[in-house]
Each structure stands twice: as structure tokens, then as C-alpha cells.
N, C-alpha and C positions, 0 to 999 in steps of 0.2 A: 672337820666333818666331811665325809665323802660326798661327792657331787650327787649321787643317786639319792642320798638322804635328803638333801636340799630340794631335789626335784619332787620327792614324795610329799614333803612338807608344803611345798608350793601348790601341788595339786590338791591336797586336802584343804588348804586355806582358800583356794579358788573355788572349790566345790561348796564350801561353807558360805562363802560370800554370795554365791549364785543361787543358793537354795531358797526356798520360800515360795510364795504365791507368784505365779507367772501371769496373772491376769492384768497386772499393771495397776491394781487398786489396793495393793498392800493386803492387809488381812481383812479388809472390809469388802463386802459384796458390792457390785455396781449399784448405783442408785436406781430406784424404780422409775419407770417411764412416767412422764407427766400425764395428768388426767386428760381425757379427750376434750378438745376445744368445745366451748359452748355449754358445758353442763357441770353442775356440782351434785346437787341432791334433788331427787324427785319426791322426797318426803319432808314435810314440815312438821315439827313437834309443836304441840299446843300445850303449854303449861306455865305456871307461875305468872299468869297474866301477860304472856308474851308468845310470839311466834318465833320459831328458830329453825333454820337460819333465815334471816331477813336483813338486807335484801339478798336475794339469791338469783343465780343464773342457771337455767336448765334448758334442755332441748325441748322442742315442741312435743306434746304428748300429754300424758296423765300425771298430775301431781296429787299426792296423797297427804292429807292433813291427819295426823295421828294424835289423839288426846292421850296425855300421860295417865298413868294409873291413879294418881292422886289429883287429877285435874277437876276443877269445878266447871260449872256450865259456861261454855263459850260458843261462839259461832264464827263463821267466815262469811262476811258480807262484802261482795265485790264493789269497789268504787269506780274503777276505770279499767280499760283494757280493750283490745281490738275485737274480742268476742265477749259474749255475755253468759258465763257459766251460771248455773243456778246457785243461789246461796245455800249454805249448808244446813240452816236451821240450827236449833240448839242441840249441842252434843255435850257429853260428860265423859268421865273416866273410861279409858280403854275403847272409846268409839273412834271411828275414822270417817273420812269424807274424801271423795275423789272428784276432781274436776279436769276436764280436757281443755288444754290451752294451746292456742296457735301462736305464732311468732308475734312479739310485741311486749309492752310493759304493762303489768297489772298491779293495781293497788287494792288492798283489802283491809278490813278492820273487824273487830268484834264489837257488836252494838252494846254489850253489857259493860265494857271496860274502856273508859276514855284513855287514849294513848296506846291502846293495844292495836298496832297497825303492822302491816307487812307489805313487801313489794317483791315481785318476781319478774325478772327479765327473761323472756323466752326467745331462744334463738331458733332459726329455721332448721 
């Protein structure tokens, strides 16, 4: 086989070996950045006799408690924390309640259902 043919085959093989994604991640995109430090969710779901997520960490500000479409009557009654938000009063399906929280750890519960408790750690 003439030398020029070997050269063409080598160039084609080299090009095939070097083709593909040049990002260094193969065929997968780079991973997403991590969430900002100090916060997960500012919405807590109220359903199935539970608060979710709990415990949770969030930045200082407003937390929203959202009652699910099929939720029965529940409430948010604050047990402890560095500030004293107003309790929610009884709420049912598709209702919501908001509380403003400053940095610290808060514990809360539903007065209608023993064991239905929650905790939020608020970062500055």
C-alpha cells in the first residue's frame, strides 16, 4: 500500500478518535450548581397529617404553609423560636398561611393532630 494511503487512513482514524464532545463531560452536560447556602424551600406543604419538608432550612424572610387540595382542617401553632409569629388559626384545603421569620430555630405543631410537628432552621 502506498505511503499516501497510510497517511490518509491515519488522518481519518485520528479525526474519528478526536471527534465528539469537547466539554470534557462526555455526552452528559455539566452538573447544575449547588443550591445557595442556607436555604431549601420557603413553602411547607400541609397534608396527610404532616408538614413537609420538616425539618427544613431557609433564609430569613417569609415562609408559606400551603394546605393540599384534599387536606382536612389543620393549623400552625408556634412552640418556640426567636420571634413570635401569629398562629395560623384553622385552615383547610387549598388555603395558605404566611409567617415572617428571623434567624433561629422554630418548632411548631398542629393542635388537632398529636405528632404533627415541624421544625424550621432560619439562617441570616
